[in-house]
NULO-524061 format. One line per field, with one value per atom (N, C-alpha, C, O): residue number from 1; x, z, y; atom name; residue in three letters. Coordinates in Angstrom, 1 decimal. Example, Ala and Ser with C-alpha at 12.3 -4.5 7.8 and 13.67 -1.06 7.14 Angstrom:
// NULO-524061
seq	1 / 1 / 1 / 1 / 2 / 2 / 2 / 2
X	13.2 / 12.3 / 13.2 / 14.2 / 12.8 / 13.7 / 12.9 / 13.4
Z	7.8 / 7.8 / 7.8 / 8.5 / 7.1 / 7.1 / 7.9 / 8.0
Y	-5.7 / -4.5 / -3.3 / -3.3 / -2.2 / -1.1 / 0.0 / 1.1
atom	N / CA / C / O / N / CA / C / O
type	ALA / ALA / ALA / ALA / SER / SER / SER / SER
END
This chain:
// NULO-524061
seq	1 / 1 / 1 / 1 / 2 / 2 / 2 / 2 / 3 / 3 / 3 / 3 / 4 / 4 / 4 / 4 / 5 / 5 / 5 / 5 / 6 / 6 / 6 / 6 / 7 / 7 / 7 / 7 / 8 / 8 / 8 / 8 / 9 / 9 / 9 / 9 / 10 / 10 / 10 / 10 / 11 / 11 / 11 / 11 / 12 / 12 / 12 / 12 / 13 / 13 / 13 / 13 / 14 / 14 / 14 / 14 / 15 / 15 / 15 / 15 / 16 / 16 / 16 / 16 / 17 / 17 / 17 / 17 / 18 / 18 / 18 / 18 / 19 / 19 / 19 / 19 / 20 / 20 / 20 / 20 / 21 / 21 / 21 / 21 / 22 / 22 / 22 / 22 / 23 / 23 / 23 / 23 / 24 / 24 / 24 / 24 / 25 / 25 / 25 / 25 / 26 / 26 / 26 / 26 / 27 / 27 / 27 / 27 / 28 / 28 / 28 / 28 / 29 / 29 / 29 / 29 / 30 / 30 / 30 / 30 / 31 / 31 / 31 / 31 / 32 / 32 / 32 / 32 / 33 / 33 / 33 / 33 / 34 / 34 / 34 / 34 / 35 / 35 / 35 / 35 / 36 / 36 / 36 / 36 / 37 / 37 / 37 / 37 / 38 / 38 / 38 / 38 / 39 / 39 / 39 / 39 / 40 / 40 / 40 / 40 / 41 / 41 / 41 / 41 / 42 / 42 / 42 / 42 / 43 / 43 / 43 / 43 / 44 / 44 / 44 / 44 / 45 / 45 / 45 / 45 / 46 / 46 / 46 / 46 / 47 / 47 / 47 / 47 / 48 / 48 / 48 / 48 / 49 / 49 / 49 / 49 / 50 / 50 / 50 / 50 / 51 / 51 / 51 / 51 / 52 / 52 / 52 / 52 / 53 / 53 / 53 / 53 / 54 / 54 / 54 / 54 / 55 / 55 / 55 / 55 / 56 / 56 / 56 / 56 / 57 / 57 / 57 / 57 / 58 / 58 / 58 / 58 / 59 / 59 / 59 / 59 / 60 / 60 / 60 / 60 / 61 / 61 / 61 / 61 / 62 / 62 / 62 / 62 / 63 / 63 / 63 / 63 / 64 / 64 / 64 / 64 / 65 / 65 / 65 / 65 / 66 / 66 / 66 / 66 / 67 / 67 / 67 / 67 / 68 / 68 / 68 / 68 / 69 / 69 / 69 / 69 / 70 / 70 / 70 / 70 / 71 / 71 / 71 / 71 / 72 / 72 / 72 / 72 / 73 / 73 / 73 / 73 / 74 / 74 / 74 / 74 / 75 / 75 / 75 / 75 / 76 / 76 / 76 / 76 / 77 / 77 / 77 / 77 / 78 / 78 / 78 / 78 / 79 / 79 / 79 / 79 / 80 / 80 / 80 / 80 / 81 / 81 / 81 / 81 / 82 / 82 / 82 / 82
X	2.0 / 3.2 / 3.9 / 3.3 / 5.2 / 6.0 / 6.3 / 6.6 / 6.1 / 6.4 / 7.9 / 8.6 / 8.4 / 9.9 / 10.1 / 9.3 / 11.3 / 11.7 / 12.0 / 12.3 / 12.0 / 12.3 / 13.8 / 14.1 / 14.7 / 16.1 / 16.3 / 17.3 / 15.4 / 15.5 / 14.6 / 15.0 / 13.5 / 12.5 / 13.0 / 12.9 / 13.5 / 13.9 / 15.1 / 15.0 / 16.1 / 17.2 / 16.8 / 17.2 / 15.9 / 15.4 / 14.6 / 14.7 / 13.7 / 12.9 / 13.8 / 13.6 / 14.8 / 15.8 / 16.5 / 16.7 / 16.9 / 17.6 / 16.7 / 17.2 / 15.5 / 14.5 / 14.3 / 14.2 / 14.2 / 14.0 / 15.2 / 15.1 / 16.4 / 17.7 / 17.7 / 18.1 / 17.4 / 17.4 / 16.4 / 16.7 / 15.2 / 14.2 / 14.6 / 14.4 / 15.3 / 15.8 / 16.8 / 16.9 / 17.8 / 18.8 / 18.3 / 18.8 / 17.3 / 16.8 / 16.1 / 16.2 / 15.3 / 14.6 / 15.6 / 15.4 / 16.6 / 17.7 / 18.3 / 18.5 / 18.7 / 19.3 / 18.4 / 18.8 / 17.1 / 16.1 / 16.0 / 15.8 / 15.9 / 15.8 / 17.0 / 16.8 / 18.2 / 19.4 / 19.4 / 19.8 / 19.0 / 19.0 / 18.0 / 18.3 / 16.8 / 15.8 / 16.3 / 16.1 / 17.0 / 17.5 / 18.6 / 18.6 / 19.4 / 20.4 / 19.8 / 20.2 / 18.8 / 18.1 / 17.5 / 17.6 / 16.8 / 16.1 / 17.1 / 16.8 / 18.2 / 19.3 / 19.8 / 20.0 / 20.0 / 20.4 / 19.4 / 19.7 / 18.1 / 17.0 / 17.0 / 16.8 / 17.2 / 17.1 / 18.3 / 18.0 / 19.4 / 20.6 / 20.3 / 20.6 / 19.7 / 19.3 / 18.3 / 18.4 / 17.3 / 16.3 / 16.9 / 16.6 / 17.8 / 18.4 / 19.2 / 19.1 / 19.9 / 20.6 / 19.7 / 20.0 / 18.5 / 17.6 / 16.8 / 16.3 / 16.6 / 15.7 / 16.5 / 16.1 / 17.6 / 18.4 / 18.0 / 18.4 / 17.1 / 16.6 / 15.7 / 15.1 / 15.6 / 14.7 / 14.1 / 14.6 / 13.1 / 12.6 / 12.7 / 12.8 / 12.9 / 13.0 / 11.9 / 11.3 / 11.6 / 10.6 / 9.2 / 8.8 / 8.6 / 7.3 / 6.2 / 6.2 / 5.2 / 4.0 / 2.7 / 2.6 / 1.9 / 0.7 / -0.5 / -0.5 / -1.6 / -2.9 / -4.0 / -3.9 / -5.0 / -6.2 / -7.4 / -7.6 / -8.2 / -9.3 / -10.6 / -10.6 / -11.7 / -13.0 / -14.0 / -14.1 / -14.6 / -15.5 / -14.8 / -15.5 / -13.6 / -12.9 / -12.3 / -11.6 / -12.5 / -12.0 / -10.8 / -10.8 / -9.8 / -8.6 / -8.9 / -9.3 / -8.8 / -9.0 / -7.8 / -7.8 / -6.6 / -5.4 / -4.2 / -4.3 / -3.1 / -1.9 / -0.7 / -0.7 / 0.2 / 1.4 / 2.6 / 2.7 / 3.6 / 4.8 / 6.0 / 6.0 / 6.9 / 8.1 / 9.3 / 9.3 / 10.4 / 11.7 / 12.3 / 12.9 / 12.0 / 12.5 / 11.6 / 11.0 / 11.6 / 10.8 / 11.6 / 12.3 / 11.6 / 12.3 / 11.4 / 10.9 / 11.3 / 10.5 / 11.4 / 12.3 / 11.1 / 11.9 / 10.9 / 10.1 / 10.8 / 9.8 / 8.5 / 8.3 / 7.5 / 6.2 / 6.0 / 4.9 / 7.1 / 7.0 / 7.7 / 8.7 / 7.0 / 7.6 / 8.0 / 7.2 / 9.2 / 9.8 / 9.8 / 10.3 / 9.2 / 9.2 / 10.0 / 10.0 / 10.7 / 11.4 / 10.9 / 11.3
Z	-48.7 / -48.2 / -47.2 / -46.3 / -47.3 / -46.4 / -45.1 / -45.0 / -44.0 / -42.6 / -42.4 / -42.9 / -41.6 / -41.2 / -40.3 / -39.5 / -40.5 / -39.6 / -38.2 / -38.0 / -37.3 / -35.9 / -35.8 / -34.8 / -36.6 / -36.6 / -36.8 / -36.3 / -37.5 / -37.8 / -36.8 / -36.3 / -36.5 / -35.7 / -34.2 / -33.7 / -33.6 / -32.2 / -32.0 / -31.1 / -32.8 / -32.6 / -32.9 / -32.2 / -33.8 / -34.2 / -33.0 / -32.6 / -32.4 / -31.2 / -30.0 / -29.3 / -29.8 / -28.7 / -28.9 / -28.0 / -30.1 / -30.4 / -30.2 / -29.7 / -30.6 / -30.4 / -28.9 / -28.5 / -28.1 / -26.7 / -26.1 / -25.2 / -26.5 / -26.0 / -26.3 / -25.5 / -27.6 / -28.0 / -27.2 / -26.7 / -27.0 / -26.2 / -24.7 / -24.1 / -24.2 / -22.8 / -22.7 / -21.7 / -23.6 / -23.6 / -23.7 / -23.0 / -24.6 / -24.8 / -23.5 / -23.1 / -22.9 / -21.6 / -20.5 / -19.8 / -20.4 / -19.4 / -19.6 / -18.7 / -20.9 / -21.2 / -20.9 / -20.3 / -21.2 / -20.9 / -19.4 / -18.9 / -18.7 / -17.2 / -16.6 / -15.7 / -17.0 / -16.5 / -16.8 / -16.0 / -18.0 / -18.4 / -17.6 / -17.1 / -17.3 / -16.5 / -15.1 / -14.5 / -14.5 / -13.2 / -13.0 / -12.1 / -14.1 / -14.0 / -14.1 / -13.4 / -15.0 / -15.1 / -13.8 / -13.3 / -13.1 / -11.9 / -10.8 / -9.9 / -10.8 / -9.8 / -10.0 / -9.0 / -11.2 / -11.5 / -11.1 / -10.5 / -11.3 / -10.9 / -9.4 / -8.9 / -8.7 / -7.2 / -6.7 / -5.7 / -7.2 / -6.8 / -7.0 / -6.2 / -8.2 / -8.4 / -7.5 / -7.0 / -7.1 / -6.1 / -4.8 / -4.1 / -4.4 / -3.0 / -2.9 / -1.8 / -3.9 / -3.8 / -3.8 / -3.3 / -4.5 / -4.6 / -3.3 / -3.0 / -2.5 / -1.3 / 0.0 / 1.0 / -0.1 / 1.1 / 1.8 / 3.0 / 1.2 / 1.9 / 3.0 / 3.2 / 3.9 / 5.0 / 5.4 / 4.9 / 6.3 / 6.8 / 8.3 / 8.9 / 8.9 / 10.3 / 10.9 / 10.1 / 12.1 / 12.9 / 12.1 / 11.7 / 12.1 / 11.4 / 12.4 / 13.5 / 12.0 / 12.8 / 11.9 / 11.0 / 12.1 / 11.3 / 12.2 / 13.3 / 11.8 / 12.5 / 11.5 / 10.4 / 12.0 / 11.2 / 12.0 / 13.2 / 11.3 / 12.0 / 11.3 / 10.0 / 12.0 / 11.4 / 12.2 / 13.4 / 11.4 / 12.0 / 13.1 / 14.1 / 12.9 / 13.9 / 15.1 / 15.9 / 15.2 / 16.3 / 15.8 / 14.7 / 16.6 / 16.3 / 16.5 / 17.6 / 15.4 / 15.6 / 16.0 / 16.9 / 15.4 / 15.8 / 15.5 / 14.6 / 16.2 / 16.0 / 15.9 / 16.5 / 15.0 / 14.9 / 15.0 / 14.2 / 15.8 / 16.0 / 15.8 / 16.5 / 15.0 / 14.8 / 14.6 / 14.0 / 15.2 / 15.0 / 13.6 / 13.1 / 13.0 / 11.7 / 11.0 / 11.6 / 9.6 / 8.8 / 7.6 / 7.0 / 7.2 / 6.0 / 5.2 / 5.8 / 3.9 / 3.1 / 2.4 / 1.7 / 2.6 / 1.9 / 1.2 / 1.8 / -0.2 / -1.0 / -0.7 / -0.9 / -0.2 / 0.1 / 1.6 / 2.1 / 2.4 / 3.8 / 4.3 / 3.9 / 5.3 / 5.9 / 7.4 / 8.1 / 7.7 / 9.0 / 9.8 / 9.3 / 11.0 / 11.8 / 13.1 / 13.7 / 13.6 / 14.8 / 15.7 / 16.8
Y	-38.6 / -37.9 / -38.8 / -39.5 / -38.9 / -39.8 / -39.1 / -37.9 / -39.9 / -39.4 / -39.4 / -40.3 / -38.5 / -38.5 / -39.7 / -40.1 / -40.3 / -41.4 / -41.0 / -39.8 / -42.0 / -41.7 / -41.3 / -40.5 / -41.7 / -41.4 / -39.9 / -39.3 / -39.2 / -37.8 / -37.0 / -36.0 / -37.6 / -36.8 / -36.7 / -35.6 / -37.7 / -37.7 / -36.7 / -35.8 / -36.7 / -35.7 / -34.3 / -33.4 / -34.1 / -32.8 / -32.2 / -31.1 / -33.1 / -32.6 / -32.3 / -31.4 / -33.2 / -33.0 / -31.6 / -30.9 / -31.4 / -30.1 / -28.9 / -27.9 / -29.0 / -28.0 / -27.7 / -26.5 / -28.8 / -28.6 / -27.9 / -27.0 / -28.3 / -27.7 / -26.2 / -25.4 / -25.9 / -24.5 / -23.7 / -22.6 / -24.2 / -23.5 / -23.3 / -22.3 / -24.4 / -24.3 / -23.3 / -22.5 / -23.2 / -22.2 / -20.8 / -19.9 / -20.6 / -19.3 / -18.9 / -17.7 / -19.8 / -19.4 / -19.1 / -18.1 / -19.9 / -19.6 / -18.3 / -17.5 / -18.0 / -16.7 / -15.5 / -14.5 / -15.6 / -14.5 / -14.4 / -13.3 / -15.5 / -15.4 / -14.7 / -13.9 / -15.1 / -14.4 / -13.0 / -12.1 / -12.6 / -11.2 / -10.4 / -9.3 / -11.0 / -10.4 / -10.2 / -9.2 / -11.3 / -11.2 / -10.1 / -9.4 / -10.0 / -8.9 / -7.5 / -6.6 / -7.4 / -6.0 / -5.7 / -4.5 / -6.6 / -6.3 / -6.0 / -5.1 / -6.6 / -6.3 / -4.9 / -4.2 / -4.5 / -3.1 / -2.1 / -1.0 / -2.4 / -1.5 / -1.4 / -0.3 / -2.5 / -2.5 / -1.6 / -0.9 / -1.7 / -0.9 / 0.6 / 1.4 / 0.9 / 2.3 / 2.8 / 4.0 / 2.0 / 2.4 / 2.6 / 3.6 / 1.7 / 1.8 / 3.1 / 3.7 / 3.5 / 4.8 / 6.0 / 7.0 / 5.8 / 6.9 / 7.1 / 8.2 / 6.1 / 6.1 / 6.4 / 6.0 / 7.1 / 7.3 / 8.6 / 8.8 / 9.4 / 10.6 / 10.3 / 9.3 / 11.3 / 11.2 / 12.6 / 13.6 / 12.6 / 13.9 / 13.9 / 12.8 / 15.1 / 15.2 / 16.1 / 16.9 / 15.9 / 16.7 / 16.7 / 17.8 / 15.6 / 15.4 / 15.6 / 15.0 / 16.4 / 16.5 / 16.5 / 17.3 / 15.5 / 15.3 / 15.2 / 14.7 / 15.9 / 15.8 / 15.5 / 15.9 / 14.9 / 14.6 / 15.2 / 14.9 / 16.1 / 16.7 / 16.4 / 16.2 / 16.4 / 16.3 / 17.2 / 17.1 / 18.1 / 19.1 / 19.9 / 20.2 / 20.2 / 21.1 / 20.3 / 20.9 / 19.0 / 18.2 / 17.4 / 16.9 / 17.3 / 16.5 / 15.1 / 14.7 / 14.3 / 12.8 / 12.1 / 11.2 / 12.4 / 11.8 / 12.7 / 13.6 / 12.6 / 13.3 / 12.3 / 11.3 / 12.7 / 11.9 / 12.8 / 13.8 / 12.5 / 13.3 / 12.3 / 11.3 / 12.6 / 11.7 / 12.6 / 13.7 / 12.1 / 12.8 / 12.6 / 13.5 / 11.5 / 11.2 / 10.2 / 9.4 / 10.3 / 9.4 / 9.1 / 10.0 / 7.8 / 7.4 / 6.4 / 5.5 / 6.6 / 5.7 / 4.7 / 5.1 / 3.4 / 2.3 / 1.5 / 0.7 / 1.7 / 1.0 / 1.6 / 2.8 / 0.7 / 1.2 / 1.3 / 1.6 / 1.2 / 1.2 / 2.5 / 2.9 / 3.1 / 4.3 / 4.0 / 3.5 / 4.2 / 3.9 / 5.3 / 6.3 / 5.3 / 6.5 / 6.2 / 5.1 / 7.3 / 7.3 / 8.4 / 8.6
atom	N / CA / C / O / N / CA / C / O / N / CA / C / O / N / CA / C / O / N / CA / C / O / N / CA / C / O / N / CA / C / O / N / CA / C / O / N / CA / C / O / N / CA / C / O / N / CA / C / O / N / CA / C / O / N / CA / C / O / N / CA / C / O / N / CA / C / O / N / CA / C / O / N / CA / C / O / N / CA / C / O / N / CA / C / O / N / CA / C / O / N / CA / C / O / N / CA / C / O / N / CA / C / O / N / CA / C / O / N / CA / C / O / N / CA / C / O / N / CA / C / O / N / CA / C / O / N / CA / C / O / N / CA / C / O / N / CA / C / O / N / CA / C / O / N / CA / C / O / N / CA / C / O / N / CA / C / O / N / CA / C / O / N / CA / C / O / N / CA / C / O / N / CA / C / O / N / CA / C / O / N / CA / C / O / N / CA / C / O / N / CA / C / O / N / CA / C / O / N / CA / C / O / N / CA / C / O / N / CA / C / O / N / CA / C / O / N / CA / C / O / N / CA / C / O / N / CA / C / O / N / CA / C / O / N / CA / C / O / N / CA / C / O / N / CA / C / O / N / CA / C / O / N / CA / C / O / N / CA / C / O / N / CA / C / O / N / CA / C / O / N / CA / C / O / N / CA / C / O / N / CA / C / O / N / CA / C / O / N / CA / C / O / N / CA / C / O / N / CA / C / O / N / CA / C / O / N / CA / C / O / N / CA / C / O / N / CA / C / O / N / CA / C / O / N / CA / C / O / N / CA / C / O / N / CA / C / O / N / CA / C / O / N / CA / C / O / N / CA / C / O / N / CA / C / O / N / CA / C / O / N / CA / C / O / N / CA / C / O
type	MET / MET / MET / MET / LYS / LYS / LYS / LYS / ARG / ARG / ARG / ARG / PRO / PRO / PRO / PRO / SER / SER / SER / SER / PHE / PHE / PHE / PHE / LYS / LYS / LYS / LYS / ILE / ILE / ILE / ILE / LEU / LEU / LEU / LEU / VAL / VAL / VAL / VAL / PRO / PRO / PRO / PRO / SER / SER / SER / SER / LEU / LEU / LEU / LEU / ALA / ALA / ALA / ALA / LEU / LEU / LEU / LEU / LEU / LEU / LEU / LEU / VAL / VAL / VAL / VAL / LEU / LEU / LEU / LEU / ILE / ILE / ILE / ILE / LEU / LEU / LEU / LEU / PHE / PHE / PHE / PHE / GLY / GLY / GLY / GLY / TRP / TRP / TRP / TRP / THR / THR / THR / THR / LEU / LEU / LEU / LEU / ARG / ARG / ARG / ARG / ARG / ARG / ARG / ARG / GLY / GLY / GLY / GLY / LEU / LEU / LEU / LEU / HIS / HIS / HIS / HIS / PHE / PHE / PHE / PHE / TYR / TYR / TYR / TYR / LYS / LYS / LYS / LYS / GLU / GLU / GLU / GLU / GLU / GLU / GLU / GLU / GLY / GLY / GLY / GLY / GLN / GLN / GLN / GLN / LYS / LYS / LYS / LYS / ALA / ALA / ALA / ALA / GLN / GLN / GLN / GLN / GLY / GLY / GLY / GLY / LYS / LYS / LYS / LYS / ALA / ALA / ALA / ALA / SER / SER / SER / SER / HIS / HIS / HIS / HIS / GLU / GLU / GLU / GLU / LYS / LYS / LYS / LYS / GLY / GLY / GLY / GLY / TYR / TYR / TYR / TYR / MET / MET / MET / MET / GLU / GLU / GLU / GLU / ASN / ASN / ASN / ASN / ILE / ILE / ILE / ILE / HIS / HIS / HIS / HIS / LEU / LEU / LEU / LEU / THR / THR / THR / THR / SER / SER / SER / SER / THR / THR / THR / THR / LYS / LYS / LYS / LYS / GLU / GLU / GLU / GLU / GLY / GLY / GLY / GLY / LYS / LYS / LYS / LYS / VAL / VAL / VAL / VAL / LEU / LEU / LEU / LEU / TRP / TRP / TRP / TRP / LYS / LYS / LYS / LYS / LEU / LEU / LEU / LEU / ASP / ASP / ASP / ASP / ALA / ALA / ALA / ALA / ASN / ASN / ASN / ASN / ARG / ARG / ARG / ARG / ALA / ALA / ALA / ALA / GLN / GLN / GLN / GLN / MET / MET / MET / MET / LEU / LEU / LEU / LEU / GLY / GLY / GLY / GLY / LYS / LYS / LYS / LYS / THR / THR / THR / THR / ILE / ILE / ILE / ILE / HIS / HIS / HIS / HIS / LEU / LEU / LEU / LEU / TRP / TRP / TRP / TRP
END
């Protein structure tokens, strides 16, 4: 079986690399755009808050700790207390 010449092999490999690079770039931009839209949706969803929070933890009838806050808001996995 005859091997392909370098005149055909090199441009073919270069074209394949360019196609793969373009496909990867397009997928990356698509992913970046989708994540941005998800983040905007989450930001509008997380605007709620609670007021006048009172939490206590007890063990065997004794209070271990108390937490009082005027306001609480959850942003992602973080809760901010005032």
